[in-house]
Biotite code that builds the C-alpha atoms (Angstrom):
import biotite.structure as struc

atoms = struc.array([
    struc.Atom([83.795, 38.792, 363.608], chain_id="A", res_id=1, res_name="MET", atom_name="CA", element="C"),
    struc.Atom([83.326, 42.151, 365.238], chain_id="A", res_id=2, res_name="ASN", atom_name="CA", element="C"),
    struc.Atom([86.039, 44.449, 366.573], chain_id="A", res_id=3, res_name="ILE", atom_name="CA", element="C"),
    struc.Atom([85.529, 47.171, 369.150], chain_id="A", res_id=4, res_name="LYS", atom_name="CA", element="C"),
    struc.Atom([88.220, 49.592, 370.242], chain_id="A", res_id=5, res_name="HIS", atom_name="CA", element="C"),
    struc.Atom([88.885, 52.681, 372.321], chain_id="A", res_id=6, res_name="ARG", atom_name="CA", element="C"),
    struc.Atom([91.855, 54.636, 373.591], chain_id="A", res_id=7, res_name="ILE", atom_name="CA", element="C"),
    struc.Atom([92.183, 55.444, 377.272], chain_id="A", res_id=8, res_name="TYR", atom_name="CA", element="C"),
    struc.Atom([95.311, 56.838, 378.995], chain_id="A", res_id=9, res_name="ASN", atom_name="CA", element="C"),
    struc.Atom([97.500, 56.226, 375.925], chain_id="A", res_id=10, res_name="ASN", atom_name="CA", element="C"),
    struc.Atom([96.417, 52.573, 375.763], chain_id="A", res_id=11, res_name="THR", atom_name="CA", element="C"),
    struc.Atom([94.529, 51.141, 372.817], chain_id="A", res_id=12, res_name="MET", atom_name="CA", element="C"),
    struc.Atom([91.942, 48.622, 374.038], chain_id="A", res_id=13, res_name="TYR", atom_name="CA", element="C"),
    struc.Atom([90.709, 46.192, 371.391], chain_id="A", res_id=14, res_name="VAL", atom_name="CA", element="C"),
    struc.Atom([88.001, 43.564, 371.830], chain_id="A", res_id=15, res_name="MET", atom_name="CA", element="C"),
    struc.Atom([87.737, 40.735, 369.316], chain_id="A", res_id=16, res_name="LEU", atom_name="CA", element="C"),
    struc.Atom([84.243, 39.247, 369.164], chain_id="A", res_id=17, res_name="ILE", atom_name="CA", element="C"),
    struc.Atom([83.208, 36.054, 367.389], chain_id="A", res_id=18, res_name="GLY", atom_name="CA", element="C"),
    struc.Atom([85.559, 33.828, 365.406], chain_id="A", res_id=19, res_name="GLU", atom_name="CA", element="C"),
    struc.Atom([89.022, 34.663, 364.080], chain_id="A", res_id=20, res_name="LEU", atom_name="CA", element="C"),
    struc.Atom([89.560, 32.141, 361.315], chain_id="A", res_id=21, res_name="ASP", atom_name="CA", element="C"),
    struc.Atom([90.217, 31.875, 357.589], chain_id="A", res_id=22, res_name="GLU", atom_name="CA", element="C"),
    struc.Atom([86.796, 33.335, 356.810], chain_id="A", res_id=23, res_name="TYR", atom_name="CA", element="C"),
    struc.Atom([87.194, 36.458, 358.983], chain_id="A", res_id=24, res_name="SER", atom_name="CA", element="C"),
    struc.Atom([90.960, 36.966, 358.735], chain_id="A", res_id=25, res_name="ALA", atom_name="CA", element="C"),
    struc.Atom([90.848, 39.528, 355.913], chain_id="A", res_id=26, res_name="GLY", atom_name="CA", element="C"),
    struc.Atom([88.269, 41.626, 357.729], chain_id="A", res_id=27, res_name="TYR", atom_name="CA", element="C"),
    struc.Atom([90.210, 41.424, 361.011], chain_id="A", res_id=28, res_name="ALA", atom_name="CA", element="C"),
    struc.Atom([93.544, 42.247, 359.354], chain_id="A", res_id=29, res_name="ARG", atom_name="CA", element="C"),
    struc.Atom([92.159, 45.285, 357.518], chain_id="A", res_id=30, res_name="THR", atom_name="CA", element="C"),
    struc.Atom([90.284, 46.642, 360.519], chain_id="A", res_id=31, res_name="ASN", atom_name="CA", element="C"),
    struc.Atom([93.105, 46.112, 363.004], chain_id="A", res_id=32, res_name="LEU", atom_name="CA", element="C"),
    struc.Atom([95.564, 47.827, 360.652], chain_id="A", res_id=33, res_name="ASP", atom_name="CA", element="C"),
    struc.Atom([93.183, 50.776, 360.349], chain_id="A", res_id=34, res_name="GLN", atom_name="CA", element="C"),
    struc.Atom([92.696, 50.938, 364.132], chain_id="A", res_id=35, res_name="ILE", atom_name="CA", element="C"),
    struc.Atom([96.432, 50.738, 364.802], chain_id="A", res_id=36, res_name="PHE", atom_name="CA", element="C"),
    struc.Atom([97.158, 53.485, 362.267], chain_id="A", res_id=37, res_name="SER", atom_name="CA", element="C"),
    struc.Atom([95.738, 56.047, 364.725], chain_id="A", res_id=38, res_name="GLU", atom_name="CA", element="C"),
    struc.Atom([99.167, 56.186, 366.411], chain_id="A", res_id=39, res_name="ARG", atom_name="CA", element="C"),
    struc.Atom([98.085, 58.090, 369.541], chain_id="A", res_id=40, res_name="ASN", atom_name="CA", element="C"),
    struc.Atom([98.748, 55.220, 371.960], chain_id="A", res_id=41, res_name="PHE", atom_name="CA", element="C"),
    struc.Atom([101.842, 53.568, 373.428], chain_id="A", res_id=42, res_name="ASN", atom_name="CA", element="C"),
    struc.Atom([100.537, 50.048, 374.107], chain_id="A", res_id=43, res_name="GLN", atom_name="CA", element="C"),
    struc.Atom([97.747, 47.716, 372.994], chain_id="A", res_id=44, res_name="VAL", atom_name="CA", element="C"),
    struc.Atom([95.607, 45.440, 375.142], chain_id="A", res_id=45, res_name="ILE", atom_name="CA", element="C"),
    struc.Atom([93.588, 42.859, 373.221], chain_id="A", res_id=46, res_name="ILE", atom_name="CA", element="C"),
    struc.Atom([90.603, 41.486, 375.122], chain_id="A", res_id=47, res_name="ASP", atom_name="CA", element="C"),
    struc.Atom([89.749, 37.976, 373.939], chain_id="A", res_id=48, res_name="LEU", atom_name="CA", element="C"),
    struc.Atom([86.880, 37.283, 376.349], chain_id="A", res_id=49, res_name="SER", atom_name="CA", element="C"),
    struc.Atom([84.366, 37.314, 373.482], chain_id="A", res_id=50, res_name="GLU", atom_name="CA", element="C"),
    struc.Atom([86.538, 35.428, 370.977], chain_id="A", res_id=51, res_name="LEU", atom_name="CA", element="C"),
    struc.Atom([84.793, 32.077, 370.608], chain_id="A", res_id=52, res_name="GLU", atom_name="CA", element="C"),
    struc.Atom([87.199, 30.413, 368.170], chain_id="A", res_id=53, res_name="PHE", atom_name="CA", element="C"),
    struc.Atom([90.614, 31.007, 366.612], chain_id="A", res_id=54, res_name="MET", atom_name="CA", element="C"),
    struc.Atom([92.557, 28.856, 364.154], chain_id="A", res_id=55, res_name="ASP", atom_name="CA", element="C"),
    struc.Atom([96.032, 29.083, 362.628], chain_id="A", res_id=56, res_name="SER", atom_name="CA", element="C"),
    struc.Atom([94.922, 31.852, 360.268], chain_id="A", res_id=57, res_name="THR", atom_name="CA", element="C"),
    struc.Atom([93.866, 33.889, 363.297], chain_id="A", res_id=58, res_name="GLY", atom_name="CA", element="C"),
    struc.Atom([97.256, 33.286, 364.870], chain_id="A", res_id=59, res_name="ILE", atom_name="CA", element="C"),
    struc.Atom([98.830, 34.663, 361.705], chain_id="A", res_id=60, res_name="GLY", atom_name="CA", element="C"),
    struc.Atom([96.664, 37.784, 361.885], chain_id="A", res_id=61, res_name="VAL", atom_name="CA", element="C"),
    struc.Atom([97.782, 38.479, 365.465], chain_id="A", res_id=62, res_name="LEU", atom_name="CA", element="C"),
    struc.Atom([101.447, 37.797, 364.712], chain_id="A", res_id=63, res_name="ILE", atom_name="CA", element="C"),
    struc.Atom([101.290, 40.118, 361.702], chain_id="A", res_id=64, res_name="GLY", atom_name="CA", element="C"),
    struc.Atom([99.849, 42.931, 363.818], chain_id="A", res_id=65, res_name="ARG", atom_name="CA", element="C"),
    struc.Atom([102.485, 42.241, 366.484], chain_id="A", res_id=66, res_name="TYR", atom_name="CA", element="C"),
    struc.Atom([105.262, 42.633, 363.895], chain_id="A", res_id=67, res_name="LYS", atom_name="CA", element="C"),
    struc.Atom([103.823, 45.897, 362.573], chain_id="A", res_id=68, res_name="LYS", atom_name="CA", element="C"),
    struc.Atom([103.492, 47.388, 366.060], chain_id="A", res_id=69, res_name="LEU", atom_name="CA", element="C"),
    struc.Atom([106.916, 46.112, 367.117], chain_id="A", res_id=70, res_name="LYS", atom_name="CA", element="C"),
    struc.Atom([108.565, 48.325, 364.481], chain_id="A", res_id=71, res_name="THR", atom_name="CA", element="C"),
    struc.Atom([107.127, 51.304, 366.396], chain_id="A", res_id=72, res_name="ASN", atom_name="CA", element="C"),
    struc.Atom([108.047, 49.780, 369.786], chain_id="A", res_id=73, res_name="LYS", atom_name="CA", element="C"),
    struc.Atom([104.382, 49.365, 370.767], chain_id="A", res_id=74, res_name="VAL", atom_name="CA", element="C"),
    struc.Atom([103.809, 46.241, 372.913], chain_id="A", res_id=75, res_name="PRO", atom_name="CA", element="C"),
    struc.Atom([100.700, 44.071, 372.695], chain_id="A", res_id=76, res_name="ILE", atom_name="CA", element="C"),
    struc.Atom([99.184, 42.411, 375.747], chain_id="A", res_id=77, res_name="TYR", atom_name="CA", element="C"),
    struc.Atom([96.444, 39.775, 375.856], chain_id="A", res_id=78, res_name="ILE", atom_name="CA", element="C"),
    struc.Atom([93.685, 39.621, 378.468], chain_id="A", res_id=79, res_name="CYS", atom_name="CA", element="C"),
    struc.Atom([90.688, 37.410, 379.227], chain_id="A", res_id=80, res_name="ASN", atom_name="CA", element="C"),
    struc.Atom([91.274, 34.580, 376.730], chain_id="A", res_id=81, res_name="PRO", atom_name="CA", element="C"),
    struc.Atom([88.642, 31.841, 376.583], chain_id="A", res_id=82, res_name="SER", atom_name="CA", element="C"),
    struc.Atom([89.777, 28.316, 377.467], chain_id="A", res_id=83, res_name="ASN", atom_name="CA", element="C"),
    struc.Atom([90.125, 27.429, 373.777], chain_id="A", res_id=84, res_name="HIS", atom_name="CA", element="C"),
    struc.Atom([92.215, 30.503, 372.976], chain_id="A", res_id=85, res_name="VAL", atom_name="CA", element="C"),
    struc.Atom([94.261, 30.073, 376.163], chain_id="A", res_id=86, res_name="GLU", atom_name="CA", element="C"),
    struc.Atom([95.320, 26.601, 375.016], chain_id="A", res_id=87, res_name="LYS", atom_name="CA", element="C"),
    struc.Atom([96.338, 27.922, 371.607], chain_id="A", res_id=88, res_name="ILE", atom_name="CA", element="C"),
    struc.Atom([98.445, 30.714, 373.108], chain_id="A", res_id=89, res_name="PHE", atom_name="CA", element="C"),
    struc.Atom([100.141, 28.296, 375.505], chain_id="A", res_id=90, res_name="GLN", atom_name="CA", element="C"),
    struc.Atom([100.829, 25.606, 372.870], chain_id="A", res_id=91, res_name="MET", atom_name="CA", element="C"),
    struc.Atom([102.196, 28.045, 370.291], chain_id="A", res_id=92, res_name="THR", atom_name="CA", element="C"),
    struc.Atom([104.249, 30.162, 372.692], chain_id="A", res_id=93, res_name="GLY", atom_name="CA", element="C"),
    struc.Atom([102.412, 33.346, 371.698], chain_id="A", res_id=94, res_name="LEU", atom_name="CA", element="C"),
    struc.Atom([102.556, 34.564, 375.290], chain_id="A", res_id=95, res_name="TYR", atom_name="CA", element="C"),
    struc.Atom([106.315, 34.983, 374.785], chain_id="A", res_id=96, res_name="GLU", atom_name="CA", element="C"),
    struc.Atom([105.695, 37.882, 372.393], chain_id="A", res_id=97, res_name="ILE", atom_name="CA", element="C"),
    struc.Atom([102.217, 38.989, 373.548], chain_id="A", res_id=98, res_name="MET", atom_name="CA", element="C"),
    struc.Atom([102.152, 38.534, 377.336], chain_id="A", res_id=99, res_name="PRO", atom_name="CA", element="C"),
    struc.Atom([98.951, 37.754, 379.165], chain_id="A", res_id=100, res_name="LYS", atom_name="CA", element="C"),
    struc.Atom([97.813, 40.325, 381.722], chain_id="A", res_id=101, res_name="ILE", atom_name="CA", element="C"),
    struc.Atom([94.893, 40.293, 384.139], chain_id="A", res_id=102, res_name="SER", atom_name="CA", element="C"),
])
């Protein structure tokens, strides 16, 4: 798991690379919390084009970050999910809380 991020025009762009599963969840959780603590953005776009695999633990990581950002009224949007991740988001209803954008 690798995480890249940058802020542009008050938007935090985050790219998740590799696999978001039980093995990498702790790393992802810690790093995303640190990234989101910067607080100089008003929305988050998570690019999943390089995320090869995600399991239920990965879903929990994303939902946890959603809840933390929601308390500060910061929305999260998802872009470029792989076919595997797209199916997970559709089946679980995650797009209801983290809408997909193009």
